[in-house]
Structures are given as structure tokens and as C-alpha cells.
N, C-alpha and C positions, 0 to 999 in steps of 0.2 A: 229418670230423665227420658223424654220421648226420643224416638229414632231421629226425628228432624232436628231436635236440639243437639243430639250427639254428633250428627253430621256437621252442623254449623260449627261446633266446638273444634272438631277435627280440621275443618277447613281453615279456621282462624289460626290454629297452632301451626299448620303447614305453611300458611302465608307468612307468619312471623319468623319461621325458621329460615326463610330465604332473604330476609332483610340484611343489608350490609351497610354500616355495622349493626351487630345484634345488641339489643339492650335487654337485660334481664335483672330484675330485683335492683334496679338503679345502676347496674354495672354495664359498661359499654365494651364490646369486644370487636377488634378489627380483624376482618377476615382476609386470609390469603389463600387463594385457590391453588391446588396442585402443590401443596407444601406439606411435608410430613415432619413434625417436630419430634425430637428425641431428648430424653433426659430423665429426671426423677419422677416416677409415676405415683400419683396419689390414689388413683382409682381408674379402673377399666371396666366398662360394662356395655351391654347392648341397650340401645335406646330406640324409642319410636320416632323421635324428632330432635332437631337441633336445640329447641328450647328446653327440652328435658335434660340435655347434657349441660347447657349453660347454667341451669338452675343449681347444678351440683358443683359448679366452679365459683367459689367465693373468694375474691381477693382479700388480703394479700397472700393467703396461703396458696391459692391457685393462680399461676401466672398465665395459664392458657390451656386450651384443649384441642385435640384432634377429633375430627369427624371423618371416619373412614367408611366408604360405601362398598358393601360387598353383596351385590345382587339386590335383594330387597331388605337386607339387614344393614343397620348402622351401628358401628362400634365407636363408643365415646371413650377417649383416653384423656385423663386430667393430669396436669403436671404441676409440681411444686417448684421445679427448676428446669429450664430448657438449655441444653448444651450444644445442640446441633440441629440444622434444618436440611432436609433433602427433598428433591423433587419427587412427587408421587401424583400421578394423574387421578387417582381415586380418593385422595385425601384433601381435606381443607383444615387449615390451622386457624384458630381464633385466639388472638393475644389480648389479655385483659388490661395491659398497661403499655400499649405501644402507640406511636403517633406516625402519621403519614407526613409527607413533605408539606410544609406550610402550616401544620397544626400547632396550636399552643402546647407547650410542655413545661414541666417543672424540673426535669433532670435529663441529662444526656442518656441515661439508661433507657428512658422511654423511646429514644430514637435509635439505639444501637441493637436492641433485641432482635429486630427483624431486618436490619440493614441489607443483608445478603439477598433477600427476596422481596424487598418492599421499596417504596419510594421515599423512605424516611431519610432525612439528613443525618450525617454522623454527628453534627452539632445541633444543639437545642435551638429551635426556631422560635424566637420571641415575637410577640405581637408588636405593632408600631407603638413607639413611646416607651418600650422596655429594653433593657440590656441584659445580656447573659453574664451573670456574675457567679462564679463558682458553681456552674451548672444549674442555676436557677434564674428565672426571669424576674428582674426587679425594675421598678419604675425608674426611668431615666430623668432624675431631677435636673441635671445640668441642661439637657436638651429642652426641658420644659421651661427654662428661664430662671431657675433657682441659682443663687450664689451662696457662698458660705459666710457665716458670721458666728464667731465664738463657739465653734463646734456644732453648728446647726445649719441645715439647708434653710435658706430664707428666700421668699418670693415677695416682690413688691410691684404693684401695678395699680393704676387708677381704674376704677369701675363705677358704673351707675347701677347700684344694687341696693336692696334693703339689707339690714343687718343679718336677717335670716339668710338672704341670698349670698351674702359674703361668707357665712358659715359653710354653705353648700359649695361655694366656689373653691374654698380651701380643701374641702373633702374630695372634690372631683380631681384635685391635684395630689391626692394621697397625703394630705397635710392637714394641719389645724391652724386656727388663728394664732399668730405670734403672741406669746405671753412675755412681757418684760418682768424679769425677776429682781432687778435692782436698778439703781439710778443710772448706771451705764447703759442698760437696755432702754430705759425711758428716754434718755437723751438721744440715743441712736435713733429710736423711732421718731422723735420730734424732728431730728435733722433730715429724715428721709420723707416726711410728709410732703406731698406735692405742693408747690407754690400756687398751683391752679385750684386744687380742691380745698386746701387749708383744713383738711379733716381726715380722719382715719377710723375705720371700724375697730373697736377695742374689745378685747376678750373678757369682759365682765358683764354679768346680767343678774337679775333677781327674778327670773321666770318661775323658778320652783317655789319661792316664798317671797312675797312682796316685802321689800325693805331689807332683805338679807342678801347682800352682794356676794356673788360667787364668781371665781374664775371659771372659764369655760371647761376646764378639766375637772370641775366638781369640788374643788377645794375652796375654803372660805377666804375672802379677801381680808387679811390681817397681817400685821407686822410688815406693812408696805409703806413706810414713811415717804418714799419717793413719789407716790401718787399725788397728783395735785388736782383736787376737785374744783370745778368752776364755782364761782360765787353765785351764779344764776342756775345752779343745778336743781332740777325738780325731779322728784321720784314719786310716781303714782302708778295705778294699775294700767295706765295706757303707755307708760314709759318704762320699759323693762330692760332695754339694751343700751350699752354704753358706747359713746363715740369720743374720739380725741379731737380737740379743736386747737388750732394754732392761730394766734392773732398777732398783729403788729400795730401797736398803738402807744407810742411809736416803736417801743422795743418789743422784741419777740417774747410771747408768753404761750405756754402750752398747758392745757388742762383737760379734764375729762368730765363728761356729764351724761346723764341718762337721756335717751331718746326713744323713738319708736323702733320696734323690731321689724315692722312691715312697710314703712314708708321708704321710698327710694331716694337715696342721696348719691352724689358723685363724690366718692372718697377714695383715699389710698387704702388698698388691701394689703395686709401683712400676713403671710402664711409661713409656717415653719414645719420642718420634718427632721427627725433624728438622722444623723449621718452613720 
């Protein structure tokens, strides 16, 4: 390696060592200046840069490391457990699994490790649309407009979408298209279809193999006598996704039929998620 290349490499390593937070080998470390951690030590060694120390700290075995500056020397101390923090003007502590105020987290432990010397909340801070349940951030179905039905979260709303778009709409709500498993579910869906749209996106398709009807969860459509197929149902290579249609002529009738997966219709969208 030439002298110029070596100098460039050293400059890059030095610049990386000053970034906050530090990312090494896909791990992110939150820096706290003037803090000295104490606890169970995995390794203590002299290093030439911050990045050299962070490369030796691999979570979850390593919870963080100290970088202590002593003149021109840097001492790296890696911890498997931290029990205390003290103020020290010559030391920086890097935590491998901590969060600052307002950052997303999955457990309260991420927020309490450095509470004494950081901006972190004692309570886990969940992003908008999520709630803290048993120290984890979970999607807030109730706030998103879901109600409960037979032990499931369910969501019903009219949309102007393609069938594919309806699939993505449920996914964006951390849900899937509602699947009716019996006559009770079928009748419930029929009763909830909007009088404006008179139709609903239905969770059956034959995209994988033409002519083989499958539920959206990948199971075959069989032993479902409650399903009523329309007498005008057509199924070909252009029509792979199923819709529910409600008619009044003059009595109410509900049936399903194949349609386009990409054409846009204004239908009722039914989504479900486990409780």
C-alpha cells in the first residue's frame, strides 16, 4: 500500500470514529460524552481508534464500551453488563442498545440503561399509531379504526382501488383481507357491504395457477359450501381476483365472481388481524 493510500485510510478511520451515533458491522452505538461505565468487563485493550474498539463489541454479548483518552493513548473497555455510570471528563461511553428521547424502541430496557446520563425516557417511546403493550410497541388497531368481530380485529371502509391495491391497503394496516370461514362470516360480510358500492374485494384468487382457486393465505378453496358463485362468473387468464357482489332484484342476493386484479373499482374493503 502506498504512503498516500495509507494516509487516506487513516483519515477515513479517524473521521468515522467521531460520528455520533457510531455504526460498525451494522450495529449502532449511542455515545455519551464524559460518562464512565462500570460493570462486567469482557475485554480491555489499547486501540488506535474508536472504530477498532466498536469492531470488538458485538451485541448481544457486548452491551457497550468505554473509550478513555490518556494523552495519545486510547483504552477500550468492553462490557457484558453495566451496573453503574459515573462522570469522567476523559471517557466516552457507547451503548449498543440504548435509545434517546423520541426514538423508537422495543423494550423499556433500551430506555433505562442510560437514563441517569441521557435524554432517554423511562418509558418506551412508541411511534405514532403504536401503543406500548408490555414494554413493546404494537400497532394500535383501535385507533386505526378497527373494531372486534368473533375474536378478530376487523376493518371496513369503502375505497376506490384495484384488487391488488386492496391487498396492499390491508397490509399497510398490519392486516390481511378478511377471510370468511363459515356461513356466519359470509352473512356478516354481506350485511356490511356498502349500499353505495354493492361490492367488496374478496380474498380468493387463482394467480398462482389458472383455474385453481386459492384463499389469500395460500390454502385451497374447498369444503366451503357457504360460498355462492355468480351464474355469470367467468374465469380466464385476465380475470384472476375475486369480488363479492350484492344485488337487489327485488330481494337481496350475494355472490362472488372473478374479476380483474388491476382495474380500479369502488368497493368495500374488509381487513382482519389477530387479537
